C-alpha positions as CSV (number, residue, x, y, z in Angstrom):
1,M,26.1,62.3,8.1
2,N,23.0,64.3,8.6
3,N,23.2,67.7,6.8
4,Y,19.6,68.6,7.3
5,Q,19.0,72.3,8.2
6,R,15.8,73.9,9.4
7,L,14.3,76.7,7.4
8,K,14.6,80.4,8.3
9,T,11.5,82.5,7.7
10,C,11.2,86.1,6.7
11,N,10.6,88.9,9.2
12,S,7.4,90.8,8.3
13,N,8.8,94.2,9.6
14,D,11.8,93.8,7.3
15,L,9.6,93.1,4.3
16,A,7.4,96.2,5.1
17,A,10.5,98.4,5.3
18,L,11.6,97.0,2.0
19,V,8.3,98.0,0.3
20,D,8.5,101.5,1.9
21,T,12.0,102.1,0.5
22,A,11.5,100.7,-3.0
23,N,11.6,102.9,-6.1
24,P,8.6,101.9,-8.2
25,A,9.8,103.7,-11.3
26,E,13.2,101.9,-11.2
27,L,11.6,98.5,-10.6
28,Q,9.2,99.0,-13.6
29,A,12.1,100.1,-15.8
30,Q,14.1,96.9,-15.0
31,A,11.0,94.7,-15.4
32,G,10.5,96.2,-18.8
33,Q,14.0,95.3,-19.8
34,I,13.5,91.7,-18.7
35,V,10.2,91.3,-20.5
36,D,11.5,92.8,-23.7
37,H,14.6,90.6,-23.6
38,L,12.5,87.4,-23.1
39,G,10.1,88.5,-25.8
40,H,12.7,88.1,-28.5
41,Y,12.6,84.4,-28.2
42,T,9.9,82.0,-29.3
43,K,10.9,79.5,-26.7
44,D,9.8,79.5,-23.1
45,G,12.2,81.6,-21.0
46,L,13.9,80.9,-17.6
47,V,14.7,83.6,-15.1
48,L,16.9,82.9,-12.1
49,V,16.2,85.1,-9.1
50,V,18.5,84.8,-6.0
51,Q,16.5,86.3,-3.2
52,H,18.0,89.5,-1.9
53,G,16.6,93.0,-1.2
54,L,14.4,94.2,-3.9
55,S,14.5,91.1,-6.1
56,S,11.1,89.8,-5.0
57,L,9.5,93.1,-5.7
58,L,11.1,93.2,-9.2
59,L,9.8,89.7,-9.7
60,F,6.2,90.8,-9.3
61,Q,6.7,93.7,-11.7
62,V,7.9,91.2,-14.3
63,F,4.8,89.1,-13.6
64,R,2.5,92.1,-14.2
65,L,4.2,93.3,-17.4
66,W,4.3,89.7,-18.8
67,H,0.6,89.3,-18.0
68,E,-0.2,92.6,-19.8
69,R,1.9,91.7,-22.9
70,P,-0.5,91.4,-25.8
71,L,1.5,88.8,-27.9
72,K,2.9,86.2,-25.5
73,Q,2.2,83.5,-28.3
74,G,1.4,80.9,-25.7
75,K,4.8,81.1,-24.0
76,T,5.3,80.4,-20.4
77,L,8.0,82.1,-18.3
78,H,9.7,80.0,-15.7
79,F,11.2,81.7,-12.7
80,Y,13.5,80.0,-10.2
81,L,13.5,81.8,-6.9
82,I,16.0,80.8,-4.2
83,C,14.7,81.7,-0.7
84,E,17.2,81.3,2.1
85,Q,14.7,83.2,4.2
86,V,11.3,81.8,3.3
87,P,8.1,84.1,3.1
88,T,4.8,82.8,4.4
89,A,1.7,82.9,2.2
90,D,0.6,86.1,3.9
91,Q,4.0,87.8,3.4
92,W,4.0,86.7,-0.3
93,G,0.6,88.2,-0.8
94,M,1.6,91.5,0.9
95,L,4.6,91.8,-1.5
96,A,2.4,90.9,-4.5
97,Q,-0.1,93.6,-3.7
98,T,2.4,96.3,-4.4
99,S,2.8,95.2,-8.1
100,G,-0.6,95.6,-9.7
101,V,-0.9,91.8,-10.4
102,P,-4.7,91.0,-10.4
103,Q,-6.0,90.2,-6.9
104,T,-7.7,87.0,-8.0
105,V,-4.3,85.7,-9.2
106,I,-2.7,86.8,-5.9
107,D,-5.4,85.0,-3.8
108,K,-5.0,81.8,-5.8
109,A,-1.2,81.9,-5.5
110,C,-1.5,82.5,-1.7
111,A,-4.0,79.6,-1.3
112,E,-1.5,77.3,-3.2
113,W,1.7,78.6,-1.5
114,P,3.9,75.7,-0.7
115,P,4.3,74.4,2.9
116,L,7.4,75.8,4.7
117,T,9.5,72.7,4.2
118,P,13.0,72.5,2.6
119,G,13.7,71.7,-1.0
120,L,12.1,72.3,-4.3
121,H,8.5,73.5,-4.8
122,R,6.4,74.5,-7.8
123,L,3.7,77.2,-8.1
124,E,1.7,77.4,-11.4
125,M,0.1,80.7,-12.3
126,P,-1.5,80.0,-15.7
127,A,-3.5,83.2,-15.7
128,L,-0.1,85.1,-15.9
129,G,1.6,82.6,-18.2
130,V,4.1,82.0,-15.3
131,V,5.5,78.9,-13.4
132,L,7.4,79.8,-10.3
133,H,10.0,77.2,-9.1
134,L,11.0,77.8,-5.5
135,W,14.0,76.6,-3.5
136,F,13.5,76.8,0.2
137,G,16.8,76.5,2.0
138,A,20.5,77.3,1.8
139,M,21.6,79.7,-1.0
140,D,24.5,77.6,-2.2
141,A,22.4,74.4,-2.3
142,G,19.8,76.3,-4.3
143,R,22.3,77.6,-6.8
144,R,23.6,74.0,-7.3
145,Q,20.1,72.7,-7.8
146,L,19.5,74.5,-11.1
147,K,21.1,72.8,-14.1
148,S,19.6,74.9,-16.9
149,R,21.1,78.2,-18.1
150,P,18.8,81.1,-17.4
151,L,18.3,83.9,-19.9
152,V,18.0,86.4,-17.1
153,R,19.7,86.5,-13.7
154,I,18.9,88.7,-10.8
155,D,21.1,88.5,-7.8
156,E,23.2,90.5,-5.4
157,Q,25.3,91.8,-8.4
158,G,22.2,93.2,-10.1
159,L,20.4,92.4,-13.3
160,Q,22.1,90.3,-16.0
161,L,20.5,89.7,-19.4
162,R,22.1,86.7,-21.2
163,Q,22.1,85.6,-24.8
164,P,21.1,81.9,-25.6
165,A,23.8,79.4,-25.2
166,H,23.1,78.0,-28.7
167,P,20.7,78.7,-31.6
168,A,18.3,76.0,-30.5
169,D,17.3,78.3,-27.6
170,L,15.7,80.6,-30.2
171,G,12.8,78.2,-30.8
172,P,11.0,75.1,-29.5
173,K,12.3,71.6,-30.1
174,P,10.5,70.2,-33.2
175,V,8.4,67.5,-31.5
176,H,4.8,67.1,-32.7
177,R,3.8,63.5,-32.4
178,V,4.6,61.4,-29.4
179,A,3.9,57.7,-28.6
180,V,3.2,56.8,-25.0
181,L,3.3,53.1,-24.2
182,G,1.3,52.1,-21.1
183,A,-2.3,53.3,-20.3
184,G,-2.0,53.3,-16.5
185,I,-1.4,56.1,-14.1
186,A,2.1,56.8,-15.5
187,G,1.1,56.8,-19.2
188,S,-2.1,58.7,-18.8
189,Q,-0.4,61.5,-16.9
190,M,2.2,61.8,-19.6
191,A,-0.5,61.8,-22.3
192,Y,-2.5,64.5,-20.5
193,A,0.5,66.8,-20.0
194,L,1.7,66.5,-23.6
195,C,-1.8,67.0,-25.0
196,Q,-2.1,70.2,-22.9
197,K,1.1,71.4,-24.5
198,G,-0.5,71.0,-28.0
199,L,1.1,67.8,-29.0
200,D,-0.6,64.9,-30.7
201,V,-0.3,61.8,-28.5
202,H,-0.8,58.1,-29.5
203,L,-1.4,55.9,-26.4
204,F,-0.6,52.2,-26.8
205,D,-1.4,49.3,-24.4
206,R,-1.6,45.6,-24.8
207,A,-4.8,45.5,-22.6
208,A,-8.3,46.0,-24.0
209,G,-8.6,49.4,-22.2
210,P,-6.9,51.8,-19.8
211,A,-6.0,51.1,-16.1
212,Q,-5.9,47.3,-16.3
213,G,-2.9,46.8,-14.1
214,A,-2.1,48.3,-10.6
215,S,-3.9,51.5,-11.8
216,G,-7.1,49.5,-11.8
217,N,-7.1,49.2,-8.0
218,W,-10.3,50.4,-6.3
219,L,-8.5,53.0,-4.1
220,G,-4.9,54.2,-3.6
221,A,-3.4,56.5,-1.0
222,F,-0.8,59.3,-1.3
223,H,1.1,61.2,1.3
224,P,4.7,62.6,1.8
225,H,7.5,60.5,3.0
226,L,9.7,61.4,6.0
227,T,13.3,60.6,6.9
228,K,15.5,62.2,9.5
229,D,18.1,63.5,7.0
230,D,15.4,64.5,4.5
231,T,16.6,62.3,1.6
232,P,15.9,62.9,-2.1
233,L,13.1,60.4,-1.8
234,S,11.5,62.4,1.0
235,R,11.9,65.7,-0.9
236,L,10.6,64.2,-4.1
237,S,7.6,62.8,-2.3
238,R,6.6,66.2,-1.0
239,F,7.0,67.7,-4.5
240,G,5.0,64.8,-6.0
241,H,2.2,65.2,-3.4
242,A,1.7,68.8,-4.3
243,C,1.7,68.0,-8.0
244,T,-0.8,65.2,-7.5
245,V,-3.2,67.4,-5.6
246,R,-2.8,70.2,-8.2
247,R,-3.7,67.8,-11.1
248,L,-6.7,66.3,-9.2
249,R,-8.1,69.8,-8.5
250,E,-7.4,70.8,-12.1
251,L,-9.4,67.9,-13.5
252,S,-12.2,68.5,-10.9
253,A,-12.4,72.1,-12.1
254,K,-12.9,70.8,-15.6
255,G,-15.8,68.7,-14.3
256,L,-14.0,65.4,-15.0
257,L,-13.5,64.3,-11.4
258,Q,-15.6,64.9,-8.3
259,E,-13.8,65.6,-5.0
260,G,-15.3,63.5,-2.2
261,E,-16.4,60.8,-4.7
262,D,-13.3,60.2,-6.9
263,W,-10.7,61.6,-4.5
264,A,-10.4,63.3,-1.2
265,L,-7.9,64.7,1.4
266,P,-9.2,63.3,4.7
267,G,-5.6,63.0,6.1
268,H,-3.3,60.1,6.4
269,W,-2.3,58.4,9.7
270,M,0.9,56.3,9.7
271,T,1.0,54.3,12.9
272,F,4.1,52.7,14.4
273,D,4.7,49.7,16.7
274,A,6.6,49.9,20.0
275,A,9.9,49.1,18.3
276,Q,9.6,52.1,15.8
277,A,7.6,54.7,17.6
278,E,10.4,56.5,19.6
279,K,12.7,56.7,16.6
280,A,9.8,58.1,14.5
281,R,9.1,60.8,17.2
282,Q,12.7,61.8,17.2
283,T,12.6,62.2,13.4
284,L,9.6,64.5,13.7
285,E,11.2,66.6,16.4
286,H,14.4,66.9,14.4
287,L,12.6,68.0,11.2
288,A,10.3,70.5,13.0
289,F,8.0,70.7,10.0
290,P,4.8,72.8,10.3
291,E,1.8,71.0,11.8
292,D,-0.2,71.5,8.5
293,V,2.4,69.2,7.0
294,V,2.7,66.5,9.6
295,Q,2.1,66.1,13.4
296,W,2.2,63.3,15.9
297,K,-1.1,61.8,17.0
298,S,-2.1,59.0,19.4
299,S,-5.7,59.2,18.4
300,H,-7.8,60.6,15.6
301,Q,-11.6,61.0,15.4
302,G,-12.4,58.0,17.5
303,L,-9.4,55.9,16.3
304,A,-6.6,55.0,18.7
305,A,-3.2,53.5,18.2
306,S,-1.2,52.1,21.1
307,Q,2.0,54.0,20.1
308,G,0.7,56.7,17.9
309,G,2.1,57.9,14.6
310,Y,2.6,60.5,11.9
311,F,-0.6,62.3,10.8
312,F,-0.4,64.1,7.5
313,P,-3.4,66.5,7.3
314,S,-3.2,66.8,3.5
315,G,-2.8,63.0,2.9
316,G,-5.4,61.6,0.6
317,W,-6.9,58.9,-1.5
318,V,-8.0,58.6,-5.1
319,K,-9.7,56.0,-7.3
320,P,-6.8,55.4,-9.7
321,H,-8.9,54.2,-12.6
322,R,-11.0,57.3,-12.4
323,W,-7.9,59.5,-12.5
324,V,-6.7,57.7,-15.6
325,Q,-10.1,58.0,-17.3
326,A,-10.4,61.7,-16.5
327,S,-6.9,62.5,-17.7
328,L,-7.5,60.7,-21.0
329,Q,-10.9,62.4,-21.4
330,A,-9.2,65.8,-20.9
331,C,-6.9,65.1,-23.9
332,A,-9.9,65.4,-26.2
333,G,-9.0,65.3,-29.9
334,R,-5.3,65.3,-29.5
335,L,-5.2,61.7,-28.2
336,T,-5.4,58.5,-30.3
337,T,-5.6,55.2,-28.4
338,H,-4.3,51.9,-29.5
339,Y,-5.6,49.2,-27.1
340,G,-4.8,45.6,-27.7
341,Y,-1.4,46.6,-29.1
342,S,0.7,43.5,-29.8
343,G,3.7,45.0,-31.6
344,P,7.0,43.3,-30.9
345,G,8.7,46.5,-30.0
346,L,8.3,50.3,-30.1
347,P,5.9,51.8,-32.7
348,D,7.5,53.7,-35.6
349,G,6.9,57.1,-37.0
350,F,7.0,59.3,-33.9
351,D,9.2,62.2,-32.9
352,A,9.6,60.8,-29.4
353,T,8.4,57.7,-27.4
354,V,7.7,57.5,-23.7
355,V,7.7,54.0,-22.3
356,A,5.6,53.7,-19.1
357,C,4.9,50.0,-18.9
358,A,5.9,49.3,-15.3
359,E,7.7,45.9,-15.0
360,N,7.7,45.4,-18.8
361,S,9.4,48.7,-19.7
362,L,13.0,47.3,-20.0
363,N,11.8,44.5,-22.3
364,L,10.8,47.3,-24.7
365,V,13.9,49.5,-24.3
366,P,16.9,48.0,-22.5
367,V,18.9,50.6,-20.4
368,E,22.5,50.2,-19.4
369,G,22.6,49.4,-15.7
370,G,18.8,49.3,-15.5
371,R,17.1,46.7,-13.5
372,I,13.4,46.3,-12.4
373,S,12.1,43.8,-9.9
374,A,8.5,42.9,-9.7
375,V,6.5,42.8,-6.4
376,K,3.0,41.4,-6.1
377,G,0.6,43.3,-4.0
378,Q,-2.9,42.0,-3.1
379,I,-5.7,44.2,-1.6
380,T,-8.9,43.0,0.0
381,K,-12.3,44.7,-0.1
382,V,-14.6,44.3,2.9
383,R,-17.8,45.8,4.3
384,G,-17.8,48.3,7.0
385,A,-15.2,50.3,9.0
386,E,-15.9,53.8,7.6
387,L,-12.5,55.2,8.5
388,P,-12.2,59.0,8.9
389,C,-8.8,59.0,7.3
390,V,-6.3,56.7,5.4
391,I,-4.3,54.4,7.7
392,S,-0.9,52.9,7.0
393,G,2.1,51.7,8.8
394,E,1.1,48.7,11.0
395,S,-1.8,48.2,8.5
396,Y,-3.1,49.8,5.4
397,A,-6.8,50.7,5.0
398,I,-8.9,53.2,3.1
399,S,-12.7,53.7,3.2
400,A,-14.5,55.0,0.2
401,S,-16.7,58.1,0.3
402,G,-20.2,58.3,-1.0
403,Q,-23.0,55.7,-0.7
404,D,-20.8,52.6,-0.7
405,N,-19.9,51.4,2.7
406,W,-16.7,49.4,2.0
407,T,-13.0,49.5,2.9
408,V,-9.9,48.3,1.2
409,V,-7.2,46.7,3.4
410,G,-3.8,45.4,2.5
411,A,-1.5,45.3,0.8
412,T,0.7,42.3,0.7
413,Y,4.3,42.5,-0.5
414,E,5.2,39.2,-2.3
415,R,8.2,38.3,-4.3
416,P,9.2,36.5,-6.4
417,V,6.0,36.8,-8.3
418,E,4.9,33.3,-9.1
419,H,1.3,34.2,-10.3
420,L,-1.1,37.0,-10.2
421,D,-4.1,35.1,-8.8
422,P,-5.5,36.5,-5.6
423,T,-5.4,34.1,-2.7
424,A,-7.5,33.5,0.5
425,Q,-4.2,33.4,2.5
426,A,-3.3,37.0,1.5
427,D,-6.8,38.2,2.4
428,L,-6.5,36.7,5.8
429,Q,-3.1,38.3,6.2
430,N,-4.5,41.8,5.2
431,I,-7.5,41.5,7.6
432,E,-5.4,40.2,10.5
433,K,-2.9,43.1,10.2
434,F,-5.8,45.6,10.3
435,R,-7.3,43.9,13.4
436,Q,-4.0,44.0,15.3
437,A,-3.5,47.7,14.4
438,M,-7.1,48.8,15.1
439,P,-8.5,46.3,17.5
440,G,-11.5,48.6,18.3
441,L,-12.8,48.5,14.8
442,K,-14.8,45.7,13.2
443,L,-14.7,44.7,9.6
444,G,-17.7,43.3,7.8
445,E,-17.9,40.4,5.3
446,F,-15.4,39.8,2.5
447,M,-16.5,41.4,-0.8
448,D,-13.6,41.0,-3.3
449,H,-9.9,40.9,-3.8
450,R,-7.4,42.1,-6.4
451,A,-3.7,41.4,-7.1
452,S,-1.3,43.4,-9.3
453,V,2.4,44.0,-9.8
454,R,4.5,46.9,-8.6
455,A,7.7,47.7,-10.5
456,V,10.7,48.6,-8.3
457,W,14.1,50.1,-9.2
458,P,17.0,48.9,-6.9
459,D,17.2,52.3,-5.0
460,R,13.4,52.5,-4.9
461,L,13.4,55.8,-6.7
462,P,11.5,55.9,-10.1
463,A,13.3,55.9,-13.4
464,I,12.3,59.0,-15.4
465,G,14.3,60.4,-18.3
466,P,16.4,59.5,-21.4
467,T,17.3,55.9,-22.0
468,G,20.4,56.2,-24.2
469,T,18.3,55.3,-27.2
470,P,17.7,58.5,-29.2
471,D,14.2,60.0,-28.6
472,V,13.1,57.2,-26.3
473,Y,12.4,58.0,-22.6
474,L,11.3,56.1,-19.5
475,A,8.6,56.8,-16.9
476,T,8.6,53.6,-14.8
477,A,9.5,51.8,-11.6
478,Y,6.9,53.8,-9.5
479,A,6.7,51.0,-7.0
480,S,4.1,51.8,-4.3
481,R,4.3,55.6,-4.9
482,G,2.8,55.7,-8.4
483,L,0.2,58.3,-7.3
484,L,3.1,60.7,-6.5
485,W,5.6,59.9,-9.2
486,A,3.0,60.0,-12.0
487,A,2.6,63.7,-11.5
488,V,6.3,64.3,-11.1
489,A,7.3,62.8,-14.5
490,P,5.6,65.2,-16.9
491,P,7.7,68.4,-16.1
492,I,10.9,66.3,-16.1
493,L,10.2,64.6,-19.5
494,S,8.9,67.9,-20.9
495,H,12.4,69.3,-20.3
496,Y,14.0,66.5,-22.4
497,L,11.3,66.3,-25.1
498,L,10.5,70.0,-25.6
499,E,13.2,71.9,-23.7
500,D,10.4,74.0,-22.2
501,E,11.0,73.2,-18.5
502,P,14.2,73.9,-16.4
503,L,16.3,71.0,-15.3
504,F,17.1,70.5,-11.6
505,A,19.7,68.3,-9.9
506,L,16.9,66.5,-8.1
507,W,15.5,65.3,-11.5
508,E,19.0,63.9,-12.5
509,R,18.8,61.6,-9.5
510,L,16.0,59.8,-11.3
511,S,17.9,59.2,-14.6
512,P,17.3,55.6,-15.9
513,L,21.1,55.6,-16.6
514,R,22.1,56.4,-13.0
515,N,23.5,52.9,-12.5
516,A,25.3,52.7,-15.9
């Protein structure tokens, strides 16, 4: 049964009338109550806001007062805003300008405002000490999504200030030293996120350095996933795409990555053959997503596909090994690396351990009902092509930016995995698929090839969360979407490790114990 519902958007005239009728003094008084209440606790606070009437305007007043509070002690406020009628970026900016929030913060938030698609979104505003979690869609579904207990609730019944459910809410969970096993995309993103929160992280890997497995591929692509009924996989992929772009931009702002050289957003074109094209078109028409999210194209900048396909304007590519290197470099003095680790099990002496070892994860920490299968994927590097965007579907191809004139094509999907040696047969298969999909483009001579393993959970969702073993967590089974799931895992595991992030029903779908 398809329960998908299209979004309803806000009416600008109604919002303007709301601003005109608001009582600023009353809003400021309520905002002061909220900030004072949250200021009593040393732990990060959660505020639930059910969108109605003046609640959005009150939200901005809380943002401003929290920003002006002199002793936030590094705390972050988490807000969960349920939007049954969704504001556009311009409407959000108009409401924000009534609050006194700094214009630079408003401009940045508007530039990063999520696309108007259903589900869960995240907007980080570090200048205010605020993370805004957004639910776009039906009110009842949004209420069911939140699994954490908020300290403040603002809804149609008014303002409710709540006491902590238990004494632990008064302070942070005592975690200071964390072991992360696996120095690929999954492990490096966990290490980076935990170091940013002030923890000391020890990174272990049996290889001689980072990014030696699938994360060592020359290029990798990332884009959202589409299904007609907008499955959890599809919603998670949109969330993960936004998180990935945010992290890449963050590391670029630190001078550790270079957009256009280490990563780029040239768009992603997923083409279909004659048997799939009509069904794909119907899915796109049914979803009715904005064109800045996805659109149908039969050609793109000189490329042509016989049946056309989905074009994702914000689809991109990254050099995975560079993302790993930059993330670990950003950890600075809080990271200790242990390459060539040959221990028989988990290292001792840590407050928590995160296992991010792809297909080897369950060998280190067995999980009831857990099962990982291994899939070999080979990519082929060739001269030429110079594609204007990433291509997938009938073929898979990415051209590097910069001075190098080369393209990666692939990837094979081989199981069982009998060996990890690249083969000439797989190269021929990769090149032939590209030629059939893009007959007007010529590839140059063969340059190199590389094979690695993808780890896959039976339902093709990643396994992120507690394992049943005390203080041991999994971040694994990222399959072919590791560039999305790697950025999703940190806030989920931060909830379990530090209790400083809210828990959502969508995260529970990823539990390693879901098949127990």
